[in-house]
N, C-alpha and C positions, 0 to 999 in steps of 0.2 A: 231222498238225497242224502248221501253221507258226507256232510261238508267237514267232519272231523276226520274221517279216513283221507279224504284229499289234502286236508291242511298238514296233518301229523306225518303224511307221507309225501309231502309236496317235493323233498329234495331228490329223494329216490326216484319218483314217477318222472321227474323232469330229466335226469341223467339217463334212465333207461328209454324214455323217449326220444331223445337226441340221439341215443345209440341206434336204435331201430330206424329212426327217421333218416339217418346217414344212408343206411342201406336202401330205403327206398329212393333216396335222391340219387344214388349211383345208378340204379335200374331206371329211374325216370329220365336220365340224360339221354338213354337211348330212345325212349319215345319222342323226346323233344328233337334230337337231332334229325330223325327221319322223318318226322312231322314238318319240321321246318323247311326241308329242302324237297320233300315229295307230297306235302300234304296228305301223308299216309299214315294211319293208325296201325302201327304193325303189333298186332294183337299176339304174334307168336313171339314177341320179345320176351315174355315170361320164360318160355322154352330155352331161349338163348342163355338166360340166367341160370336154369337148370343145368345145362350142358357144362358151363363152367363149374358149378357147384360139384357136379359128380366128377368132373375131371380133376379138381383139387383133391378129393377124397382118393380117387383112383391111383392117382401118381404118388400119394403118400403110401398106399398099400403097396406099391411096387418097391417101396424101400422096406417092407415088412411092418409098416405101422397100421395098426387098426385101431377101432373105437376104443379099446382099453389100454391103448398105449400112452405114455406119459413121455414127453420130451424136455429134458433137461440140458442146461448148458446155453448161454446165449448164443455161442457160434450155432450150434445144432438148431435152436429154435429159428435163428434168422435165416439159416439155410433152407430149411423145410417151409419156412413161411414163404421165401422168394420163389422156391421151386413151385409149390402148390400155387401161388398166385400166377406164376407164368404159365403153368399148365391150364388153370381156370381162364385167363384171358385169352390163350390162344384157342382153346377148345369154343369159347363163346364167340369169338371173332370169326373162327372157321365156320361154325354153325350160322351166323348171321350172313356170311358170304355166300353160303350154299343156297339159303333163303332167299336172298336177292337174285342169285343167278338162276335159280330153278323156278321158284314160284313167282316173284315180282317182275324181273326183267321182260320176260315173254309177253306180260300183260302190257307192259309200258310199251314194246315194240307194235303191239297190236291197237293201241289207243284204247284200251278197255275201261268201261265206266268204273268209279269209284266202288260200286257195290262188288264188282268182281275181285278188287283187291281185298275188301273187308271180308268176303267169304273165304277166300283163298288163304289169308292170313288166319282166320278161325280154324280153317281146315288144317293147315299147317301146324297151328299150335296142338291141335288134338292128336295129330299123327305123331308128332315128336314126343309129347308126354307119354303117349300109350307105348311108344318104342322102349322109353326108359323103364316103364311100369313093366314090360315083359322081361326086359333084360335083366332087371334086379328082382323080377319074381313078387313086385310090388312090396318088398321088405325095406325097412329103412336100412341107411347106411351111416356107420358110425364114423365120426370125426375123431383123429387122435388129438389128445389134449397137448397143444402146442404152447399155450399161454395160461399162466396160472389166474385163478379166479380170485385169487386173495386180494383184500383192498391194497392199492398202492399208495393211495394218501388220502385223507379226510378234509373235506371242506364243510364247514358248519354242521358237523355231524353226519355228513352224507359220504358214504363210503365210495371211492372212485377206483374201478379196477383197471389193469392193463388192458384188457379186452376193450372197455368201453373206450379208452383213450386211443387205442390202435383204430379202432373202426371210426370214430368222428375225425381224428387226424388225417386218416387215409381219405376219406371223403372229401374233406376241405382241400387238402393238398390235391388231389386229382382234379376237383372243380377249379381251382385256381389255375392249375397246368393246362386244363382244357380250355378255359376262357382265354387265357393268353395265347394258346395255339390258334384259336378261331379268330382272334382280333389281330394277331401280330404276324403270322406266318403266311407264307404265300398259298398254301393248300388252303388255309384258314379263309383267306380272302375270296378264294375260289368257291368254298361252300357258301359264304354269305352271298356272293354273287349269283350262284344257281338258286339259292334260296329266294332271292328277290326277284329275279327274272332269267329263267333258264334259257330262253330263246336269245335274248341279248347276250347273256354269257357265253353261248355257243359261238355267236358272230365274233366275240372278242378272243376267240381261239381256246376256250375252257371247254375241256373235255366232260361232258355232263355224266357219261357212264362211269368215268374214272372218280368224279368226286362223290357219287352216289355210293360207289364201292367204299370208298373211304370212310363216308359216313357210316355205313353198316359195320365196317372194321372198327371204328373207333366206339360206336355204341355198344357193340359185342363185348370189346375188351373191358369196357366199364361194368358191364354185367357181370362177366366173369369175375373181376376183383370182388364185386359185391357178393357173388356165389361164396367165394372164400371167406368173406367177413361174416356171412351168414352161418356157414359152419362153424366158424370159430366160436361165435356167439352162442347158437343153439346146441351144436355137439352132434345132431343127427340130421338126416336128410331124407326125404321121401320123393318120390317121383312126382306127386300131385301138388307139392307145396308151391309150385310156381304160379299156379293159378290165382290164388287168392293175393299173392305178394306181387304178382304183376299187375293186378287190377289196383292195389293201393298205390303202385308206383305210377300207374297212368293217372291216378286220382290226384297225386302229387304233382305231376306235371301240368295237369289242368288247373289245380289250386294257384300254382305260382304263374301260369301263363304259358301254355304248351307252344312250344317253338322258342322259348325262352330259357337259355342255359342257366343262368343265376335263378330263374323262377323255379327250376326244377330242384335246386338245393333247397331254396327258401320253402317251396311246398312240401319237400320230403320231411324236412326237420319239423315244420308246423304240423303235418299231419301225425308224426310220430307223438308229439307232445300232446295232440287233441286226444288221440286214442288213449294214452296213458292218463291223461285228466279225467276223461269220461269213465274209464275203468275205476279209478279211485272215488269218482263221486256217484255213480251209478251202480258199479260191479262189473266184473270182468267179461259178463255176458252182452255187455252193451259196447264194447271196445270197437268191435267191427262196424257195427251198425253206426256209432257217432262219426266214423270217418267219412262215410257216403252222406249222412245228414249234413255235414259241415259243407260238403262239395255242393249239394244242392242249394243250400242256402246262400253260399258265396255266388255262385253262378246266376242266381236270381238278381242279385244286385250288381254284379260285375262279371258279365260272361266272359271276358277275356282273361280272367284270372287275377292275381295280386299286381303283378308287374306288367303282363300284357304286352310286352314287346317281343316282336317276331325276330327269329333268327337273322333273317334278310336285313334287318334295320337295326342290328347290334351295333355298339359304338365301335368306331375303328380305333 
């Protein structure tokens, strides 16, 4: 174990861990929302993320920007960021809606067993991933450089970049907005009612199918934004990257307490930190292993996750 490597790079490992953890958290929100309402693990959500990630690159390509392009000027940067974010959110939300309508709703109408939903989700995930692989010829797509990677400021010798600030701020801002929406809006109360007892909610006049559709749209939009942020941070995108990232986002949701919105944020940030600290302590090859070891250990002692509060019982 390399304690010197961990402590000497502790600040850098923390900032980069929070950055990738924020992306995990945004994707984890989709898992949490769907599970909270349907008790369904949507394993195709990783491909919902991929759809938004590719859409954000392709919309910029329509403006003549490729992986070698560098955007300058605050106005241009904000414009292209907003355009890419909107495209990613719309593409992911649209993909999530198609999944719900084509793959899951027919099964719900037939009262299919949970295993049928699981198999369908896995099949849809593979189908969408391979479709993107065929379309892109399995080649990586480059993201234009919208934000400088130069240090923005320094804290105790740790350099903080604008990319890191953007990703963490976006994740926190969207999490706060979603939490307020779920707990304060009329639709949010409907989502919580369906999550708690769908049959009773229907007797009270709540349209269950409409609520489920809204949940998929919100979760998809969050994943689309995460896709853009991933592109901004990494710079390249391949069709297969969603599989592992989706597993980690699901792990983050379980860590925080699946079905709990705030738990998704906590789990994502914690998972990002654990991965980075493990890579600093044991080496980079242990990064992925450590995330799932932590999950197993936590579930042995706290099966409901760190917060363990379901969406249906969220505070009003």
